[in-house]
N, C-alpha and C positions, 0 to 999 in steps of 0.2 A: 708514424703509425707502425704497430707491430702486432703480429698474430702468432698464437701458439696452437699447433694441432694437438688436441686433447682426446679426440675420438676420431676414428678413421675418416679422413676427409673433412672433418669438422674442426673449426677454429674458434678460439676466444680472442677478443681484442684486449690488449693491455698496453700500459705505458710504464716505462722504467726510467726514473730520474735518479741520477747518481748523487751521492752525498757522503760525508765522512761520519755522520752521527747515526745512531740506532736506526736500522731500516724499519719502515712502516708499510704494511700492506692494507690498503683501503678497500673494503668490501661493501658495496652499496646496498640499499634497501631493495625489497622485492619490486620488480618491474621498472626500476629506475636505470640509471647509467652511472658510469664512473665520473661523468662531468658534474654530477650533483655534489661532488667533493671539492669543487674548485677553490672555495675559500680556505678549506682545511689544507689542501695541497699547497697553496701559496704560502701559508704560515709554516708548514713543514719545510718547504724548500728554503725559505728565508732563514730558517734556523739551522740549515745545513744537514737535514736528514735525507737519507736515501728513501725513495718512495716507489712503490709499485701499486698501481690501481688497475682494475680490470672491469670489463663488462661481463656480467654473468651470462650463462648459456641462454640464448633466446632473447637477450636484451641488447640495446644499443647497437654497437657495430659488430658484435659477435654474431656467428651464424644463428639462424632462426630454426633450422630443421634438425636439431639434435634429437636422438632417440631417447636420451636420458638427461633430464634437466632437474634431477632431484637435488636435495640439499647435500647429500653425500657426494654426488658427482661434482657439484660446484666446489665443495671443499677439496676434492681431489685436484681440481684446477688450481686452487690456491697453493696447495702443496707442490704441484708441478711447477708453478711459476716461481716459488721460493727456490726450488732446486735449479730451474732453468736460469734464473737471474743471479744465482750464487749468493743469495741473501744469508747473512750470518746472524742467527738468533733475532729475527724480526719481531716486532710487535704487530699483532693482527687486530685491526680496528674494524669491527662489524656493526653495521647500522641496520636496525629492524630485522628482517629475515637474514640479513648479512651477519647478525649476531649469532644466529644458529649455525651459519656456515663457519664463522670464526671459531666457535666452540669446537666443532668437529675438526676443523683444520688444525687448531692449536693442539688438540689431543693427539692427532696423527703425527705432528711434527716432533713431539717428544722433547728431547734435549735442545733441539734447534728452534726454540721459540723463547722469547724473553718475557712475554706477557700478553694480555688481552686488553683491548678497550671495547666496551660494549655500549653502543650509542643507541638509546631508544630501542634496546635489543629485544627481540621476540624469543627469548630464551630464559629459563630452561623449558618453559611451556608457553604456548600462545593462547591456549584455551583451558578452561577448568577441567579437572579430573579428580579422582579419588585422592585425597591428601593434598590437593592443590586447588583451593577455591578461587584462585585468581585467574585473570585472563580476559581475553576478548570474547565477544559474543560469537559463538560458532555459527549460528544461523545467519548473522550478517555477512560473514565471510562466504558462506555457501550461496547466499543470495547474489553477492557480487560476482562470484564465479559463474552463476547461471546467466546473469545480465551481460557478461562479457561476450557471450555468443550472440547477443541481440544488438547491443550498442556499446562496443568496446571503447570508443572515444569518450563517451559520457562517463563510464565507470572509471577510466583512467584519470579524467579530470577531477572527478569526485575524490579519488584517492590522493591525488596531488594536492588538492585544496585542503583536505583533512589533515595533511601533515603539519599545517600551521595552526597554532592555537589562537592567534590574533591576526588581523589583516596585515599583509605584507604589501610591498609595492606591486602595482599591476605588472610591472616588468618581471619581477621575481616569480610571481604566481604563474604568468604565462610561460616563462622559460622552464619552470619546474614541470609543468604539464607537457611541454614539448619533449622533455626527456622521458617521461612516462609513456608517451605515445610511440616510443621506438621499440617496445617489446612485442613479441609474437605469442601465439597461443601455447607454444610448448612451455613457456615460462610458468604457466598455470600449474605444472607438475609440482614445482617446489612450494607454491602457496597451498596446494591441497595437502601436501605432506606436512606442512607446518601445523595444520590443525590437530595432528596427533603426535608429533614428535615429542619425545621426553628426554631432556638432557640433564636431569637433576643429578644423576650419578656422575656424569662427566664434570659437572661443576664441583662436586665434592672431591673429585680426584685431581682437579687441576691445581697444581702446587706452585704456580708462578703468580706474580702480582697481577691484579685485575683492577681496572678503572671502569666503574659503571657510571655513565652519564645519562640522566633521564630528565625529561621535562615533567613538571608536576601537573601539566594539563594535557598529557599525551592521550589522544583519542584511540590509539591502537594498543598501547601497552600500559594498562592501569598502574598507577604509582604504588599501590599497595602490593602488587605482585613484584615490582622492582625491589621493594624493601625486603620481601621474603627471599628473593633470588640472591641478594647480596649476602645474606646469612649462610648460604650454602657453600660459598667459596672459602677455602682456608685463609686466603689473603686477598680481600677486596675492599676497595674504598668507593663510596658513593658520592657523586656530585649531583646535587639537586639544582636543576635549571628552572628557577621560578618564572612562571608566566610563559614557559615554552611548551610546545606540543611535541610532535613526533620527530621534528627536524631541528634540534638545538644547534646543530652545526651550520644551519642556514638562518635560523631565527635570531640567534645571538652569537655570531661567529667570533667576536672578540673574546667573550667570556669562555666560550667553548674551546677555542684554540689555546687560550692561556692555561686552562686546566690540562689539556692534552700535552702541551709542551712541558709543563711542570712534571707530569707523570713520566714522560720520556726522559727528562733530565734525571729523575730518581732512578730509572732503569739504567741509564748510562753510568751514573755514579756507582750503582751497585756492581755493575760489570767491572768498572775500573778498580773497585775495592777488592773484588775477587781475584783479578789479575795481579794486584799488588801482593795479596797473601800468597799467591803461587810463587 
């Protein structure tokens, strides 16, 4: 177990696994934990990749009493971990709200990032606005936020269950809920911010390779918005996970991991080619 102090007296939990291939930073969905990446982590380690995964502020084993749990603050933690762990040109993989974090962190890392993976990502926008008719129902999110003050366990279970488009094993469903049960009220800051954050310009300016992986039955990030989002990036490739919802990394881990490893191999081969030219 390891912790990094990122705000005075406040720490985030992280894990750092060594490897010889392209480093990957795993940023979990809103309210979840790094453990939800277990299947993905196993595949990355088996393939020889260096991996860092963290619990966001207010989630999992990270401290719960942060004064700032905004998307920007979480992105600053990702950047700090990249620097602290000495990662060279990592790929940032952000799932759901973690996708918005990955977009911000990737833009801040500048030359020290190789690309992004956006998994069921709530970016560039989570709700509709002028010029962007796609997204989730804003009222539903606000209703959930209000209900958290009354019956947080029930809301967390509903969110965990809604990640899956089709029934999964009772064990997986119960375990996923157990991870969502580990967040605290401060985590709501980032979810509230997600309702209005707009990263369209960040997408247009991000000039590294991007892999977008999306379930076509995602209850949180509608697929038509995913299609529109892909077109914003200078260099992005879409993988449609048929029959999957908001958690393709858990619903169909074999297919998801194969696409992720293929993308990372392309990143690595590109880096090798650039070194050869030099």
